N, C-alpha and C positions, 0 to 999 in steps of 0.2 A: 504494500500500500504506500503510495507516494503522497506525502502530506500536502505538498504544493498543488498537486493535481486535484486532490480531494477538496481543498479550499476553493479552487476555481470551479470545479464541477458543481458544488453546492452553493456557490456564490456567498461564501462565508469569510468573515474577517475575525481574527482573534479578539476576544472581548477583554480589554484591559481591566475593566471593573471586576471581572471574575478571575483575574490572574492567569489568563490562558496563554501558555507558552507550549507549543507542540514539539515533541521530541522528534528530531530528524536524523539523529546519528545512530547508525547500526551498532557500532561498538558500545555506545551508551545503553541502547536497548538490551544488548546481550549482557551487559553488566548487571542490569536489573534482574534479568531472567536467571543468571548464574547465582546471584545472591539469594534468590527465592528457593533454590534447591528443589525444583518442582519434580513431582512424581505423578504417575498416571492416576493414582488414587486420591490426589489432593482436591480439597474444596477451597476455592479462592474467593475472597471479597476484593473487588477492584473498585477504588474510589476515583471518580473522575476519568472515565475511559477516553474522553475527548473524541478523537476521530477513529478510535478503535485499533490503532497500530499495535499497542501492547496487548490489547484485549485478544486480538486474533492469535497471538503467540501463546497467551495463557490458555486459550481453549484447545490449542493443539497439544499442550503438555499436561493439562490437569483434567480431572474427571468432571468437575462442575465449577462454573464461574458465575457469580452474582456481581453485576456491575451497577453502580449507583452514579447517575449523572444529573447534575443540577440544570444544565443548559438543554432545553428541549430541542434546539436546532442540532446540537451535536448528538443528542440521543437518536434523532431521526437518521443521521448519517450512519451511526453504528447499526441501527436496525436494517437499513438498506444494504450496507456493505457486508454485514454478517448474517444475513437473513437465512442462510443455509446452515448455520451453526447451531446444532441441537443442544449443546451443553452450556450455552450462554443464556443468562436470564437478566435482562436489562430493566432497571427501575429508575424512573425519573423522580428526583427528590433531593433534599438536603441531608447529607450524611449526619450532620450535627443534630438533626431533629428526628431522624428515623430510628426505629428499632431494627438495627441491621442484623442482629442475631436471628430475629423472627423471619426476616427476609431470606436469609441463608437457609434456615430450617425449612421454610416453605418450598424453596426451589431445589435444594440439594439434599433433602431427606434428613440431614442432621447439621447442626451448627457447631458440632464439636467432633474432632478438632478442625480448625480452619486457619488459613494464612491470609494476610492482607498484603496486597501488592498495589502500589499506587504511585503516580506522578502527581504530587500534591501542589496545589497553588500555594504560594508562599504565605499568603495572608491568613490561611486557616490551619497551617501546619501544627502549631502548638495545640490548638483546640481539638483537632482530630486525634492527635497522639494521646492527649489526656483522656478523651472519650474512649478510645480503643483500649487503653491501659486500665481504665477504671470500671468498664462495663462488662458484666458477666453475660455469657461466657467470653473470656478473653481469647484472642488468637494464640496459636503456638508460636507464630513467627510474623513479624511485621517487616516488610521491605518497602521503603519509600524513597522516591527521589525528592530531595528537599534542597533548600538553599544551603550552600556549603557551611555558612556560618551557623545555621541551625544544627547541622550534623555535628559540628565541632563543639557546640554547646552541650548537645546530648551526651557526648562521650567524655566530657571534661572530668578532670580529677582535681582534688585539692592541690594547690590553693586557688583553683579557677572554677570551682563549682558554681552552679546557678540553680534557679528553681526548676528549670527544665531537666537538667541532668539529675537532680534529686528525684524528680517524679519518674523519669524513665528508668533510672537504676534501682528504684524501689521495686519496680515490677519486672525488670528484665536486664539483660546484658547487651548493651548496644555496641556496635562497631561500624566504622565508616569503611565500606568495602571498595569504593571507587570514587575518584574525583571526576566530575563531568564539567567541561568548559561551557561557557555561555553560548559558544558557537554551535552547540549541539541542539539548539532550539530555534524555532521561529515563532513569533518574533524573538530576536535575541534579547534576553534579559540583561540587566545591568551587572549582575553578579554571577559567579560560578555556582554550580550545584554539586551534589554528592549523593551517592547511594548509601542510605542508612539502614542497617539491619539490626533488629532487636529480637533476640531470643527471649521469650518470656519465661519467667520462673513458674513452676507448678502453682505456687501461691506467692503473694507479695511478702517481702521481708517484714518482720516485726508485727505479725498479725495480732499479737497481744495488745498492741497499742491502738491500732485502728487508723485507717488512712486519713479520716477527718481530723483527728487530733494531730497526726504527724504533719499534715500540710498546714494546719493552723499555726503550729509552732515554726515550721520552716518558712512559711510565708511571712510571718512576723519578723524573723531574722533577716530575710532578704529584703524586707520592706524598706530598710534603711541600711543597705549593705556597706556604706562607707563608715558607718558608726560601729563601735564595738558592740558585741551582743548584749552586754548588760544594758546599754542605752536603747538599742533597737527593740529588744524583747519587752522591756519595761514600758516603753512608749506605746508599742503596737498591741500589746496584750493587756495594757492597763494594770500592770503589776508594780508593786513596790520594788525599788532597785535592790534593796537588801534581800528580798525574797529571791530575786533573780540571781543575785550574787551567790547565795547559798546553793541554789539549784545548779548553777554553772560549776561551782567547786565540787559539788556532789557528783556531777557528770564528768569530772576531770577535764574541764574546759576552762581556759583562761578567760576571765571576764571581758578583756579587751580584744579577744579573738573576733574575727569577722566571719560572717556566714559562709563566704566562699572558701574558707579554710577547713570547714568541717567535713568529716566523712559521714556516711549514712549512719554508722554505728554511734557517732557522737550525737546526732539528732535523736536517735532512739533513746539513749541515756538521758538526754535533756528532757525529752517528753515525759519520762518516768519521774524526773526530779522536780519539774516545774509545777507549781500549784495552778489549778484552773482559775481563769479570771472570772 
């Protein structure tokens, strides 16, 4: 499938508002497929199939593919171009509002296990990742083409942690498997991209704490990341500084340490020591 030809055939132009950049590089497409480690028995959720270039390859390699597309014009292209594909189930809608597990279950007999493969628009990347990570049943594997900076943030380690890396690493093990230049897309974006692969854990770390509490504390710490944790946590959680100091010392964390310096285990100890606001 030639992207330029498809755009001309259907008289379409990429919609900047929806972050539409279409992949035209065969090596980059292959990098996504390689990262997904596809097997003939796989169930796939594809988010934003666009013109269906990646979709066609997924249907050739997997047993069942459920694709969710927000743009009705693009969905029509996929329907026309892949009309003879029996194992593709296309749904128009917003992935952030849909019960994607029910969609997969309806079309593919079971929503567990499944993999997510997607070329994500930059502006919804973090929202989609959080939804996939936090919604049961979670996929076994997530492979997404994202802005390179986002991939680097997801795989970050102390002292360069951020709220995205904390969220991703709480649920899985991320790795950046390939760098993809801006020239691999039309229209050409202003930044380079990367293939991000996340192998999800059977269950998130620290289940005794609960994700709501974990992210409440982590979000408070990163809310003023230039400040020491004693100030950031007391300010954002409405706690007395002395109570926060005692909690930090109990968690073996320096009061003036910053959020980006902490490991996930540090956050877990902190959650157990901090009083609730």
